[in-house]
C-alpha positions in Angstrom: -14.5 -15.3 2.7 -11.5 -17.6 2.8 -10.0 -18.1 6.2 -6.3 -18.7 7.0 -5.2 -19.5 10.5 -1.7 -19.6 12.0 -0.4 -22.2 14.4 -0.8 -21.2 18.1 2.4 -19.6 19.2 3.7 -19.2 22.8 4.9 -15.8 23.9 6.8 -15.9 27.3 5.2 -12.7 28.7 1.8 -11.8 30.3 -1.0 -10.9 28.0 -1.2 -7.3 29.2 2.4 -6.7 28.1 1.9 -8.4 24.8 -1.4 -6.6 24.1 0.1 -3.2 25.0 2.9 -3.6 22.5 0.9 -5.1 19.7 -2.0 -2.7 19.9 0.3 0.3 19.3 1.8 -0.1 15.9 4.4 2.6 16.5 6.2 -0.2 18.5 7.1 -1.7 15.1 10.1 0.6 15.1 11.8 -2.1 17.2 11.5 -4.7 14.5 12.0 -2.7 11.3 15.5 -4.2 10.8 14.0 -7.7 10.9 11.9 -7.2 7.8 13.1 -8.8 4.6 14.1 -5.8 2.5 13.9 -7.9 -0.7 10.2 -8.6 -0.1 8.9 -5.6 1.8 9.7 -1.9 0.9 8.4 1.5 1.9 7.5 0.4 5.4 5.6 3.1 7.3 3.6 3.1 10.5 1.9 5.1 13.2 0.0 4.0 16.3 -3.1 2.8 14.4 -1.8 1.7 11.0 1.1 0.3 9.0 1.7 0.2 5.3 4.3 -1.4 3.0 4.9 -2.3 -0.6 5.1 -5.9 -1.6 6.1 -6.9 -5.2 4.1 -7.6 -7.3 1.0 -6.6 -5.3 1.9 -3.0 -4.5 1.2 -0.9 -1.4 -0.9 -2.4 1.3 -2.2 -0.6 4.4 -3.5 -2.3 7.5 -5.5 -0.2 10.0 -6.6 -1.3 13.5 -10.4 -1.2 13.7 -10.9 -2.7 17.1 -9.0 -3.4 20.3 -10.4 -5.7 23.0 -7.9 -5.2 25.8 -5.7 -8.2 26.4 -7.7 -10.4 24.0 -8.0 -9.3 20.4 -6.7 -6.8 17.9 -8.6 -6.5 14.6 -7.2 -5.0 11.5 -8.5 -4.4 8.0 -6.9 -3.3 4.8 -7.7 0.2 3.5 -6.0 -0.2 0.1 -5.4 -3.7 -1.1 -6.2 -5.5 -4.3 -8.0 -8.1 -2.2 -10.0 -7.0 1.0 -8.2 -8.6 4.0 -9.2 -8.8 7.7 -6.6 -9.8 10.3 -7.1 -10.8 13.9 -4.5 -11.3 16.6 -6.0 -13.3 19.4 -4.3 -13.6 22.8 -4.9 -15.9 25.8 -2.8 -16.0 28.9 -2.6 -19.6 30.2 -0.2 -19.0 33.0 1.9 -16.2 34.4 4.4 -15.2 31.7 2.8 -17.6 29.2 0.5 -16.1 26.5 -0.8 -18.0 23.5 -1.3 -16.2 20.3 -3.2 -17.1 17.1 -3.6 -15.1 14.0 -6.4 -15.3 11.5 -6.8 -13.7 8.0 -10.1 -13.6 6.2 -9.9 -12.6 2.6 -12.5 -12.0 0.0 -10.9 -14.1 -2.8 -12.7 -14.7 -6.1 -12.4 -18.3 -7.5 -9.9 -17.3 -10.1 -7.2 -15.9 -7.8 -7.8 -18.1 -4.8 -5.6 -21.0 -6.1 -2.8 -18.5 -6.8 -2.8 -16.6 -3.5 -3.9 -19.1 -0.9 -0.4 -20.7 -0.3 1.5 -17.3 -0.3 -1.1 -15.9 2.1 -0.8 -18.8 4.5 3.0 -18.8 4.3 3.0 -15.0 5.0 0.7 -15.4 8.0 2.8 -18.2 9.4 6.0 -16.1 9.1 4.4 -13.1 10.6 3.2 -15.2 13.6 6.7 -16.5 14.2 8.1 -12.9 14.1 5.4 -11.6 16.4 6.0 -14.4 18.9 9.7 -13.7 19.0 9.5 -10.0 19.5 11.3 -8.4 22.5 8.4 -7.6 24.7 
């Protein structure tokens, strides 16, 4: 497994509020208009999963597989050319100050690893920025 880790981001809210929003994917309705339409199409979601199409990869679905209240939300892909696992980790360091880190683990074979490593890291970093700036 190849691991990609975002920078630690600061979210100016308590971890309970952040966890509550992020652990229910139906809350993505709030940010639908922020998604780059030229890169992501067919965005669909419910409380436990979200799916979208990314050119040239195709449709990808992430499903929440574990919620550890106020600490971790774990996702896995259910249809993806490369199996991916995503973790969102939260840690409150002060009132109204929660730190967030995201990790992706991907089962990359040696042939595609050089081609997808940079785009995966870039995507993870951009997603972390968007999540940190959400209106909680």
